[in-house]
C-alpha positions in Angstrom: -28.8 -26.2 7.0 -26.9 -26.9 10.1 -23.1 -26.3 11.5 -21.2 -27.5 12.9 -17.6 -26.2 13.9 -14.8 -28.8 12.4 -10.4 -29.3 12.2 -8.2 -27.6 14.1 -10.0 -25.3 16.2 -12.0 -28.8 18.2 -8.8 -30.3 18.4 -6.5 -27.4 19.3 -9.4 -27.1 22.4 -9.9 -30.6 23.7 -6.2 -30.3 23.3 -6.0 -26.9 25.9 -4.6 -24.9 23.3 -6.0 -21.4 21.9 -7.2 -22.1 18.7 -5.8 -20.3 15.3 -9.2 -19.7 13.6 -12.6 -21.3 13.5 -14.0 -23.4 10.9 -16.7 -24.8 10.1 -19.3 -27.1 7.6 -22.8 -26.2 6.5 -24.9 -29.8 6.3 -27.8 -29.7 4.1 -27.7 -26.2 2.4 -26.9 -25.4 -0.6 -24.5 -22.6 -2.6 -27.6 -20.0 -3.6 -29.1 -20.8 0.0 -26.0 -19.5 1.6 -25.5 -16.5 -0.9 -29.8 -15.8 0.7 -28.8 -16.1 4.2 -25.6 -13.4 3.2 -22.7 -15.4 3.3 -19.7 -14.5 0.8 -18.6 -17.1 -1.8 -14.9 -16.8 -1.6 -14.1 -21.0 -2.5 -12.5 -21.7 -6.0 -12.4 -25.1 -6.0 -15.3 -26.3 -3.8 -18.0 -23.9 -2.1 -16.6 -21.7 0.6 -18.7 -18.5 2.1 -17.6 -16.5 4.9 -19.7 -15.5 7.4 -21.9 -11.9 6.8 -20.7 -10.6 10.7 -17.3 -13.1 11.7 -15.9 -13.5 8.6 -15.3 -17.2 9.6 -15.6 -19.5 7.0 -18.2 -21.6 6.5 -17.7 -24.8 3.6 -20.2 -27.3 2.0 -20.0 -30.2 3.0 -18.4 -31.6 0.8 -17.2 -36.1 -0.3 -14.0 -35.9 -3.1 -12.7 -38.3 -5.9 -9.5 -39.1 -6.6 -9.1 -38.3 -10.5 -5.5 -37.3 -11.1 -2.2 -37.0 -10.2 -0.5 -34.4 -6.7 -3.2 -32.2 -4.6 -5.4 -30.7 -6.9 -6.2 -33.8 -9.2 -9.3 -34.3 -7.3 -13.3 -34.1 -8.4 -15.1 -32.6 -5.2 -18.9 -32.8 -5.2 -21.1 -30.9 -2.7 -24.9 -31.2 -1.9 -27.7 -30.9 0.2 -27.5 -34.8 0.8 -23.6 -35.3 1.6 -23.8 -35.9 5.5 -21.6 -34.6 8.0 -20.1 -38.3 8.2 -19.3 -37.9 5.1 -17.6 -34.8 5.3 -14.8 -35.8 8.5 -14.5 -39.0 6.6 -12.3 -37.2 3.6 -10.4 -35.6 6.2 -6.6 -36.8 6.4 -5.7 -37.6 10.9 -8.5 -39.1 12.9 -7.3 -35.5 15.7 -8.7 -33.3 12.7 -12.0 -34.8 12.3 -13.3 -34.0 15.4 -16.6 -31.9 14.6 -18.2 -30.1 17.6 -22.5 -29.1 17.1 -23.9 -25.3 18.1 -24.4 -26.6 21.6 -21.1 -27.7 22.6 -21.9 -32.0 21.5 -19.0 -33.8 20.4 -20.1 -35.7 16.3 -16.5 -38.1 16.3 -17.2 -41.1 14.3 -13.7 -42.5 13.7 -11.6 -42.3 17.0 -10.3 -38.5 17.4 -10.6 -38.2 21.3 -8.9 -41.8 21.2 -6.2 -40.4 19.2 -6.1 -37.0 21.5 -5.7 -39.3 24.1 -3.2 -41.7 22.6 -1.1 -38.5 21.8 -1.1 -40.4 18.2 -1.4 -38.6 14.9 -3.7 -41.9 12.9 -5.0 -41.2 9.7 -8.8 -41.5 8.8 -9.0 -43.7 6.1 -7.0 -45.1 3.0 -8.2 -43.0 1.3 -5.4 -40.5 2.9 -2.9 -42.5 0.6 -4.3 -40.2 -2.8 -3.4 -37.2 -1.8 0.3 -36.5 -1.3 0.1 -33.1 0.6 -0.8 -35.3 3.8 2.6 -36.6 3.9 3.8 -33.2 4.5 0.9 -32.5 6.4 1.4 -35.7 9.2 4.9 -34.3 9.2 4.4 -30.6 10.3 1.7 -32.2 12.7 3.7 -34.0 14.6 6.1 -30.9 14.4 3.8 -28.9 16.1 2.4 -31.7 18.3 5.5 -33.6 19.6 5.8 -31.1 21.9 2.7 -32.6 24.4 4.7 -36.4 23.1 2.6 -36.8 20.2 4.2 -39.0 17.9 2.9 -41.2 14.4 0.7 -44.2 14.5 2.8 -47.2 12.6 0.1 -47.4 10.0 -0.1 -43.6 9.4 3.8 -43.7 8.9 3.5 -47.1 6.7 0.6 -44.7 4.2 3.2 -41.8 3.9 6.0 -44.7 2.8 3.3 -46.2 0.3 2.9 -43.2 -1.6 6.4 -42.0 -1.4 7.2 -44.8 -3.2 4.1 -45.0 -5.8 5.6 -41.4 -6.6 2.7 -39.9 -6.3 4.8 -37.5 -3.9 7.0 -36.4 -7.2 2.9 -34.6 -8.5 3.9 -32.2 -5.0 4.2 -29.0 -6.6 6.3 -26.5 -5.6 5.0 -23.4 -4.2 3.2 -26.5 -1.8 6.4 -28.1 -0.8 7.5 -24.8 0.3 4.4 -23.2 1.9 4.6 -26.5 4.2 8.2 -26.2 5.2 8.1 -22.6 5.2 5.5 -23.3 7.9 6.8 -26.4 9.9 10.3 -24.0 10.0 8.6 -21.9 12.3 7.7 -24.3 14.5 9.2 -24.7 18.4 10.8 -27.8 17.7 11.0 -27.7 13.3 13.6 -31.1 13.5 10.7 -33.4 14.2 9.1 -32.0 10.5 12.3 -33.5 8.8 12.9 -36.0 11.0 9.0 -37.2 9.8 10.4 -36.9 6.1 12.6 -39.2 6.4 10.6 -41.3 8.3 8.8 -42.4 5.4 11.8 -42.1 2.7 9.9 -38.0 1.3 12.9 -36.0 3.2 15.3 -37.8 0.0 12.8 -37.2 -2.9 12.4 -32.9 -2.1 15.0 -32.1 -0.1 17.3 -35.1 -1.3 20.4 -32.5 -0.5 19.5 -32.4 3.0 18.9 -35.9 3.0 22.0 -37.0 1.7 23.9 -35.2 4.9 22.4 -38.2 6.6 26.3 -40.3 7.7 28.4 -38.0 6.6 30.9 -37.4 10.1 32.4 -34.1 10.7 35.1 -33.9 13.2 34.2 -34.9 17.0 36.2 -32.0 18.1 34.2 -29.1 16.7 31.1 -31.0 16.1 30.5 -33.9 19.4 27.1 -34.6 17.5 29.5 -36.4 14.7 26.5 -36.6 11.8 26.4 -33.7 9.5 22.4 -34.5 9.0 22.1 -34.1 12.9 23.7 -31.2 13.6 21.4 -29.0 10.9 18.2 -30.0 12.8 20.0 -29.0 15.8 20.5 -25.8 14.3 17.4 -25.4 12.7 16.5 -25.6 16.0 18.6 -22.8 17.4 16.9 -21.1 15.6 13.6 -22.0 16.9 14.8 -21.5 20.2 16.2 -18.0 19.8 13.0 -17.0 17.6 14.6 -16.0 14.4 13.0 -15.3 11.4 12.4 -17.4 8.5 15.6 -16.7 6.3 17.6 -17.1 9.6 15.7 -20.1 10.1 16.3 -21.4 6.1 19.5 -20.6 6.2 20.1 -22.6 8.8 18.8 -25.5 7.5 20.6 -25.3 4.0 24.0 -23.9 5.0 26.1 -27.2 5.7 25.1 -28.7 2.0 28.2 -28.5 0.0 29.4 -31.1 3.1 27.6 -33.6 1.7 29.8 -33.2 -1.4 33.0 -33.5 0.5 35.1 -36.9 -1.1 35.1 -39.2 0.9 39.1 -39.2 1.5 38.9 -36.6 3.1 36.5 -36.8 6.3 35.9 -35.8 8.3 37.5 -32.8 7.1 35.4 -30.7 4.8 38.0 -28.4 3.0 36.3 -25.8 0.9 31.9 -26.8 1.7 30.9 -23.0 1.9 32.3 -22.9 -1.6 30.9 -26.2 -3.3 27.4 -25.9 -0.8 26.6 -22.0 -2.9 25.1 -23.9 -5.7 23.6 -26.6 -3.6 21.4 -23.5 -2.1 20.6 -21.9 -5.2 19.7 -25.2 -6.5 17.7 -26.1 -4.1 16.1 -22.1 -3.7 15.6 -22.7 -7.3 13.9 -25.5 -7.0 11.4 -24.7 -4.1 10.6 -20.6 -5.3 12.0 -20.0 -2.1 11.6 -16.2 -1.3 14.0 -13.8 -2.8 14.5 -12.9 1.1 15.3 -15.9 2.3 17.3 -17.2 -0.9 19.9 -14.3 -0.5 20.8 -14.6 3.0 20.9 -18.4 2.9 24.0 -17.6 0.2 25.4 -15.4 2.0 25.7 -17.9 5.2 26.8 -20.4 3.4 29.8 -18.5 1.3 30.5 -16.7 4.8 29.8 -18.5 8.0 33.5 -19.9 8.4 34.7 -16.4 7.6 32.4 -15.3 10.6 33.4 -18.0 12.8 36.9 -16.7 12.3 36.0 -13.7 13.0 38.6 -12.2 15.5 41.9 -13.6 14.1 41.5 -11.7 10.9 43.3 -8.4 10.3 41.9 -4.9 10.2 41.7 -5.0 6.3 40.2 -8.7 5.6 37.9 -7.5 9.5 36.5 -4.8 7.2 35.8 -6.3 4.0 34.2 -9.1 5.7 31.1 -7.0 7.3 30.8 -5.0 4.0 30.3 -8.5 1.9 27.8 -9.1 5.4 25.8 -6.0 4.1 27.0 -4.3 7.7 27.1 -0.9 5.4 24.4 -0.9 3.3 21.9 -3.4 5.0 22.4 -3.8 8.7 18.9 -6.4 8.7 21.1 -8.6 6.2 23.5 -8.3 9.1 22.3 -9.2 11.8 20.3 -12.2 10.2 23.5 -13.3 9.0 25.6 -12.7 12.6 22.4 -14.8 14.1 22.1 -17.7 11.5 25.9 -17.8 12.8 25.1 -18.3 16.2 22.4 -21.0 15.6 25.5 -23.1 13.7 27.3 -22.6 16.8 24.0 -23.4 18.8 23.7 -27.2 17.2 26.1 -28.9 18.4 25.7 -31.2 21.0 26.9 -29.9 24.8 26.6 -25.9 22.6 23.7 -25.5 22.7 23.2 -22.7 25.2 26.9 -21.3 24.8 28.6 -17.3 24.5 29.6 -16.8 20.3 31.5 -13.7 20.9 32.2 -13.1 17.7 28.7 -12.4 16.7 29.4 -9.6 19.6 32.7 -8.8 18.4 31.9 -8.2 14.4 28.9 -6.0 15.7 31.6 -4.0 17.7 33.5 -3.9 14.4 30.8 -2.4 12.1 29.4 0.6 14.7 32.7 1.2 14.9 33.4 1.2 11.1 30.7 2.9 10.5 31.1 5.5 12.2 33.3 6.8 9.2 30.7 8.7 6.5 31.4 9.1 3.0 29.3 12.7 3.6 32.5 13.6 5.9 34.7 12.8 3.3 33.2 14.5 0.2 32.4 17.5 2.8 36.3 17.6 2.6 36.4 17.9 -1.4 37.0 14.7 -2.4 34.8 13.8 -5.6 34.7 10.6 -7.5 36.1 7.5 -7.4 38.3 9.2 -4.1 35.8 8.8 -2.2 35.3 5.5 -1.9 39.0 4.7 -1.4 39.2 7.8 1.1 36.1 5.5 2.7 37.5 2.4 2.7 40.8 3.9 3.8 40.1 5.3 7.2 36.9 2.7 8.2 40.1 0.2 7.6 41.9 2.5 10.5 39.5 2.9 12.9 39.0 -0.8 12.5 42.8 -1.3 13.3 43.2 1.1 15.9 39.6 -0.3 17.8 41.0 -3.5 17.3 44.0 -3.0 19.7 41.3 -2.1 22.2 40.7 -5.7 22.3 43.1 -7.0 23.0 43.7 -8.9 26.3 
């Protein structure tokens, strides 16, 4: 029995990065031998074990054969006769098909080190085309490694297009699409993920609502980048630069979907796009089975982002009702996430990437002024039932009116 460090741990070390985890492949063993050695079985589809001391994953070397559609359409074979080279051959990219033995020697039968040096993402073999999930994985790897200068090899991009054109991409289950997309959104440059999917045609199949934004013009005085798709990707990168959470990044991706429904005769204006966009956000979120926290924030941001943009123009009562709809009184975390998403929208524009956005500071201060008026104090005065809510709203509006007077130049 021999074991080899494989995959991301080897790749990242060669790139000078800190590996997130270490995975091993075991050659010349059987499940029975692994269990006798103290390894704990955890694999469902093929033999994977946890090391008794380190808990690191050890998988038996295996081969795979296409047997159906989609990510799960494979039959795996693991046995002591399967070689290390056999196991590496089934991997997606050459940079992920480098192994290291326990003495530190590298085994690189498919040129992964050359591709690392050339900053190239290249498939290992034509079998790459059998697994549609690899389209998303390559796009995600591209997004992760683009800051280091990596590009997708032309021949690999051609295979990705072939997967899309064959219809195989349509067999991916929503959970896998969301998992890869959510992981990509949490990278430093998530825009590259969506650009890569668009380059091979996968974006139009998996996220047609986002793909439809490309080529839709906006007013140049508000959006110097003009193209709505470009603006959308600038928004997700703005969210990444700010270190915002996943829900905010997802909201940045989908908040302008309604612009794709604007009649061409109205271009480059997009009146009512926020209302047209809400059903699209709900549809995308339902189709991809997006977590409720991400979906709810995206719907709220889509519906209200224009109101946030013009917050300083609102009267006290309208301002009160806006911050209440944004969750200011019941869910301060949700309120803050909407503020972040609106900042990303404002900074997702050419030339405005690092600009001030005073609207959110204004709304945060307005919330602080209004929330100081509490229902508890009103109840203490003897008010009951619906009168408590009516008094609370009236007093908060009056407080905001006085506060707004202090904000005038």
